[in-house]
C-alpha positions, 0 to 999 in steps of 0.5 A: 181613512181619507183618501189623498191625491197626489197634488203640486204643493205649491210655493218655493219648497226646495226638491228633495233627493229621489228616494233612489238617489238618497238611497245609493249614499245611505249605503255608500255611507254604510260601508266606511262608518261600519267598516272603520269601527274594525279596520284599522283595529282603533280599538286594539292599537290603543289597547296595546297602547295603554298596556305599553305593548308592541303595535300588532297587525293590522298595522297603524297607529292608535286615532279615533276611527276616521274611516267611519266619521266619513261613513258618517259624515255622508248617511247624514248628507243622505238622511237629510236629505231624505226626510227634509223640512219633514217635522220634528224627526228633520229637526232630530236629524240635525240637532243628533248630526250636528252632536256627532260632528262635534264629538268626532271632532273632539275625539282627535283633538283629545288623541294629541294629549294622550301619555302613556298609560289610561289617562284623563286624556285618553278616558275623554278621546274614549268618551268624545269616540263613542258620543259621536257613535251615539249621535250617530247612531240616532240622526239614523235612528230618526230617519229611520222611525220617519220612514216607519211612521209612514209606512206599514211595514212592521220590520221598519218597524222591528228596526227602529226599537231595535236600533234604540235598545243597542242604541243605549245599551252603546251609549252605557257600557261606553258610559262604564269604560270610561269610568274604569278608564277614570279608575285605572280598572284592569277592565276597560278594554273588555268594556272598549272592544264590548262597546263596538261590538253594539254600536257595530250591531246598532250600525249593522241595524242602521244597514237594514233600515237602509234595506226595508227603505230600499224594498218596500213597496208603500212609500212614492216619491211625490208628496200632497202638502207642505213640509211641517205635515208632509207623508209620502203617497 
């Protein structure tokens, strides 16, 4: 195995955030990203609204999970700074991050076209909420995958596959929820709840990935190669 020595990389590469700052932003962003899936109870309020029932505790109007969206934006910024210019993983973060933001915005837009009872507008709103969660988890997955690639710790590898499986499962159940709404099936509330549970699990594993990154011992903060070949030493 080749031994690499630390050296200064010439050129105009913009310095990335130090590991401590990346971890801090990841930890800050994870709080609203996870809590916002349940408080306020946006899914429950949509269920009550579509069923023609009065709103219940916690008192809030049915609306996309904006608190989660804010947390996801913080996570996106941290992920982009954490693996800036580091090959295809960074490209994946940028693409999936852009799609997450676009889907979140579209969910807010389509919400205003929702009437009473399940409708196409409601199905589209749930679709865009699910896609926003899917792509948000996806850009975090790219970050975890990059760290997993350059560390010898198996826990990060396990976390990578856990996030991947839950994310794919979440979008599959979310698709079933949308189809159920369009078919006016009575099963969509249960499917919607299950979708939120699965994506919450995916985000929790992402949060565990932050813990692994924070406590690992085999990644430094200096680099020994240009961006496309960069690795921590």
